[in-house]
Short mmCIF file of the C-alpha atoms (twelve columns), coordinates in Angstrom:
data_MODEL
# 
_entry.id   MODEL 
# 
loop_
_atom_site.group_PDB 
_atom_site.id 
_atom_site.type_symbol 
_atom_site.label_atom_id 
_atom_site.label_alt_id 
_atom_site.label_comp_id 
_atom_site.label_asym_id 
_atom_site.label_seq_id 
_atom_site.Cartn_x 
_atom_site.Cartn_y 
_atom_site.Cartn_z 
_atom_site.pdbx_PDB_model_num 
ATOM 1   C CA . VAL A 1   33.132 -76.562 21.706 1 
ATOM 2   C CA . LEU A 2   36.890 -76.046 22.650 1 
ATOM 3   C CA . ILE A 3   36.461 -76.146 26.383 1 
ATOM 4   C CA . PHE A 4   34.740 -79.565 25.868 1 
ATOM 5   C CA . MET A 5   37.110 -81.068 23.115 1 
ATOM 6   C CA . ASP A 6   39.476 -82.568 25.444 1 
ATOM 7   C CA . LYS A 7   36.840 -84.494 27.519 1 
ATOM 8   C CA . TRP A 8   34.812 -85.686 24.348 1 
ATOM 9   C CA . PHE A 9   38.171 -87.084 22.982 1 
ATOM 10  C CA . SER A 10  40.058 -88.111 25.813 1 
ATOM 11  C CA . LYS A 11  40.083 -91.702 24.846 1 
ATOM 12  C CA . ASN A 12  41.491 -91.156 21.514 1 
ATOM 13  C CA . GLU A 13  44.036 -93.708 20.057 1 
ATOM 14  C CA . VAL A 14  47.495 -92.226 18.915 1 
ATOM 15  C CA . TYR A 15  47.744 -93.021 15.331 1 
ATOM 16  C CA . PRO A 16  51.080 -92.057 13.714 1 
ATOM 17  C CA . GLU A 17  50.921 -89.903 10.586 1 
ATOM 18  C CA . ASP A 18  51.551 -92.777 8.118  1 
ATOM 19  C CA . GLU A 19  48.047 -94.014 9.507  1 
ATOM 20  C CA . ILE A 20  46.345 -91.194 8.350  1 
ATOM 21  C CA . THR A 21  44.311 -92.638 5.376  1 
ATOM 22  C CA . TYR A 22  43.113 -90.847 2.252  1 
ATOM 23  C CA . LYS A 23  39.548 -91.254 3.689  1 
ATOM 24  C CA . LYS A 24  40.590 -89.759 7.097  1 
ATOM 25  C CA . ALA A 25  42.388 -86.885 5.081  1 
ATOM 26  C CA . PHE A 26  39.476 -86.279 3.374  1 
ATOM 27  C CA . THR A 27  37.366 -86.096 6.350  1 
ATOM 28  C CA . ILE A 28  39.421 -83.869 8.305  1 
ATOM 29  C CA . GLY A 29  39.573 -81.474 5.247  1 
ATOM 30  C CA . ALA A 30  35.599 -81.239 4.845  1 
ATOM 31  C CA . PHE A 31  35.772 -80.162 8.611  1 
ATOM 32  C CA . GLN A 32  37.930 -77.282 7.328  1 
ATOM 33  C CA . THR A 33  34.651 -76.064 5.356  1 
ATOM 34  C CA . ILE A 34  33.137 -75.304 9.073  1 
ATOM 35  C CA . ALA A 35  35.655 -72.375 9.083  1 
ATOM 36  C CA . MET A 36  33.434 -70.649 6.511  1 
ATOM 37  C CA . ILE A 37  30.928 -69.818 9.462  1 
ATOM 38  C CA . PRO A 38  31.941 -66.258 10.665 1 
ATOM 39  C CA . GLY A 39  34.068 -66.887 14.247 1 
ATOM 40  C CA . VAL A 40  34.887 -70.589 13.603 1 
ATOM 41  C CA . SER A 41  38.516 -71.196 13.404 1 
ATOM 42  C CA . ARG A 42  39.991 -72.870 10.359 1 
ATOM 43  C CA . SER A 43  42.723 -74.804 12.660 1 
ATOM 44  C CA . ALA A 44  40.169 -75.696 15.418 1 
ATOM 45  C CA . ALA A 45  37.716 -77.053 12.810 1 
ATOM 46  C CA . THR A 46  40.530 -79.254 11.363 1 
ATOM 47  C CA . ILE A 47  41.804 -80.352 14.804 1 
ATOM 48  C CA . PHE A 48  38.639 -81.132 15.619 1 
ATOM 49  C CA . GLY A 49  38.106 -83.280 12.424 1 
ATOM 50  C CA . GLY A 50  41.494 -85.005 13.436 1 
ATOM 51  C CA . LEU A 51  40.197 -85.743 16.894 1 
ATOM 52  C CA . SER A 52  37.119 -87.127 15.317 1 
ATOM 53  C CA . GLN A 53  39.039 -89.568 13.430 1 
ATOM 54  C CA . LYS A 54  40.797 -90.964 16.580 1 
ATOM 55  C CA . LEU A 55  43.873 -89.007 16.123 1 
ATOM 56  C CA . SER A 56  45.890 -87.633 18.987 1 
ATOM 57  C CA . ARG A 57  45.830 -83.925 19.902 1 
ATOM 58  C CA . LYS A 58  49.731 -83.709 18.633 1 
ATOM 59  C CA . VAL A 59  49.022 -85.386 15.371 1 
ATOM 60  C CA . ALA A 60  45.352 -83.498 14.754 1 
ATOM 61  C CA . ALA A 61  46.979 -80.240 15.336 1 
ATOM 62  C CA . GLU A 62  50.213 -81.208 13.110 1 
ATOM 63  C CA . PHE A 63  48.126 -82.457 10.417 1 
ATOM 64  C CA . SER A 64  45.885 -79.003 10.701 1 
ATOM 65  C CA . PHE A 65  48.869 -77.147 10.106 1 
ATOM 66  C CA . PHE A 66  50.058 -79.084 6.871  1 
ATOM 67  C CA . LEU A 67  46.382 -78.936 5.843  1 
ATOM 68  C CA . ALA A 68  46.897 -74.951 5.844  1 
ATOM 69  C CA . VAL A 69  49.633 -75.094 3.592  1 
ATOM 70  C CA . PRO A 70  47.443 -75.115 0.352  1 
ATOM 71  C CA . THR A 71  44.906 -72.625 1.486  1 
ATOM 72  C CA . MET A 72  47.869 -70.185 2.327  1 
ATOM 73  C CA . PHE A 73  49.532 -70.822 -1.019 1 
ATOM 74  C CA . ALA A 74  46.187 -70.505 -2.935 1 
ATOM 75  C CA . ALA A 75  45.307 -67.176 -0.953 1 
ATOM 76  C CA . THR A 76  49.144 -65.842 -1.569 1 
ATOM 77  C CA . ALA A 77  48.849 -67.056 -5.336 1 
ATOM 78  C CA . LYS A 78  45.369 -64.995 -5.681 1 
ATOM 79  C CA . SER A 79  46.951 -61.854 -3.796 1 
ATOM 80  C CA . LEU A 80  50.080 -61.785 -6.205 1 
ATOM 81  C CA . TYR A 81  47.563 -62.355 -9.060 1 
ATOM 82  C CA . ASP A 82  45.560 -59.415 -7.955 1 
ATOM 83  C CA . ASP A 83  48.573 -57.207 -7.156 1 
ATOM 84  C CA . ARG A 84  50.944 -58.281 -9.908 1 
ATOM 85  C CA . GLU A 85  52.995 -54.904 -9.180 1 
ATOM 86  C CA . LEU A 86  54.459 -56.907 -5.892 1 
ATOM 87  C CA . LEU A 87  56.469 -59.140 -8.752 1 
ATOM 88  C CA . LEU A 88  58.683 -56.263 -9.811 1 
ATOM 89  C CA . ASP A 89  62.271 -56.780 -9.401 1 
ATOM 90  C CA . ALA A 90  62.418 -54.298 -6.717 1 
ATOM 91  C CA . ASN A 91  60.156 -56.253 -4.522 1 
ATOM 92  C CA . ILE A 92  61.002 -59.585 -5.240 1 
ATOM 93  C CA . SER A 93  63.881 -59.665 -2.510 1 
ATOM 94  C CA . ILE A 94  61.799 -57.647 -0.056 1 
ATOM 95  C CA . LEU A 95  59.052 -60.584 -0.465 1 
ATOM 96  C CA . LEU A 96  61.519 -63.575 -0.541 1 
ATOM 97  C CA . PHE A 97  62.905 -62.195 2.806  1 
ATOM 98  C CA . GLY A 98  59.422 -61.649 4.296  1 
ATOM 99  C CA . ASN A 99  58.674 -65.228 3.356  1 
ATOM 100 C CA . VAL A 100 61.645 -66.910 4.712  1 
ATOM 101 C CA . ILE A 101 61.194 -64.797 8.225  1 
ATOM 102 C CA . ALA A 102 57.464 -65.892 8.293  1 
ATOM 103 C CA . PHE A 103 58.510 -69.377 7.665  1 
ATOM 104 C CA . ILE A 104 60.895 -69.650 10.426 1 
ATOM 105 C CA . VAL A 105 58.345 -67.774 12.929 1 
ATOM 106 C CA . ALA A 106 55.570 -70.071 11.488 1 
ATOM 107 C CA . ILE A 107 57.830 -73.216 12.390 1 
ATOM 108 C CA . LEU A 108 58.430 -71.761 16.255 1 
ATOM 109 C CA . ALA A 109 54.989 -70.942 16.689 1 
ATOM 110 C CA . ILE A 110 53.725 -74.379 15.732 1 
ATOM 111 C CA . LYS A 111 56.156 -75.818 18.010 1 
ATOM 112 C CA . PHE A 112 55.288 -73.817 20.689 1 
ATOM 113 C CA . PHE A 113 51.647 -74.229 20.130 1 
ATOM 114 C CA . ILE A 114 51.947 -78.121 19.992 1 
ATOM 115 C CA . GLY A 115 54.134 -78.282 23.037 1 
ATOM 116 C CA . PHE A 116 51.578 -76.099 24.878 1 
ATOM 117 C CA . LEU A 117 48.231 -77.984 23.507 1 
ATOM 118 C CA . ASN A 118 49.912 -81.327 24.295 1 
ATOM 119 C CA . LYS A 119 50.412 -80.058 28.158 1 
ATOM 120 C CA . TYR A 120 47.327 -77.818 28.686 1 
ATOM 121 C CA . GLY A 121 44.883 -79.071 26.222 1 
ATOM 122 C CA . PHE A 122 41.838 -76.872 24.253 1 
ATOM 123 C CA . LYS A 123 40.059 -75.627 27.277 1 
ATOM 124 C CA . ILE A 124 42.283 -72.593 27.701 1 
ATOM 125 C CA . PHE A 125 41.641 -71.306 23.818 1 
ATOM 126 C CA . GLY A 126 37.895 -71.732 24.793 1 
ATOM 127 C CA . TYR A 127 38.014 -69.585 27.738 1 
ATOM 128 C CA . TYR A 128 40.340 -67.116 25.535 1 
ATOM 129 C CA . ARG A 129 37.685 -67.100 22.847 1 
ATOM 130 C CA . ILE A 130 34.811 -66.045 25.037 1 
ATOM 131 C CA . ILE A 131 36.841 -63.610 27.165 1 
ATOM 132 C CA . ILE A 132 37.638 -61.884 23.480 1 
ATOM 133 C CA . GLY A 133 34.050 -62.277 22.546 1 
ATOM 134 C CA . LEU A 134 33.009 -60.671 25.964 1 
ATOM 135 C CA . ILE A 135 35.136 -57.813 25.549 1 
ATOM 136 C CA . LEU A 136 34.340 -57.025 21.723 1 
ATOM 137 C CA . ILE A 137 30.388 -57.144 23.115 1 
ATOM 138 C CA . VAL A 138 31.109 -54.665 25.497 1 
ATOM 139 C CA . LEU A 139 33.210 -52.586 23.294 1 
ATOM 140 C CA . LEU A 140 30.406 -52.627 20.509 1 
ATOM 141 C CA . ALA A 141 27.698 -51.708 23.140 1 
ATOM 142 C CA . SER A 142 29.968 -48.665 24.422 1 
ATOM 143 C CA . GLY A 143 29.685 -47.371 20.754 1 
ATOM 144 C CA . THR A 144 33.769 -47.769 20.333 1 
ATOM 145 C CA . ASP A 145 34.459 -47.785 16.760 1 
ATOM 146 C CA . LEU A 146 36.239 -51.048 15.971 1 
ATOM 147 C CA . THR A 147 36.928 -50.356 12.267 1 
ATOM 148 C CA . ILE A 148 40.314 -51.252 11.078 1 
ATOM 149 C CA . VAL A 149 41.999 -49.160 8.725  1 
ATOM 150 C CA . ASP A 150 44.626 -49.900 6.243  1 
# 
């Protein structure tokens, strides 16, 4: 899908952010549910949803990142609820520092990604996923243990 996204949506109109209606936002958000299928990227699904609503690549990608905020907030809140000892006084400063650094890195990554996306499109991400998938298939077929240890 990523390989053909640029071709399918090459004639999209460029809507500024203020023209994203509630209906379009809901439709794009509904595309996010496709990411529950194993192997489907949440951001790719929502960008695809944005493009299907006639947004430009840049606006669709930016909206996809904004749409991730409530999802990540909920996941963080659940993790903190499940492991309440992270909220002890000794951990608060580390948690805050980690969040500030993560926020700065995320802003830089988003800026880089959107610039890269505007210049090169989605095709390279499609090829990347195919290559990584083939490497994983070869590793699994050769009996390599891919278990991730905590």
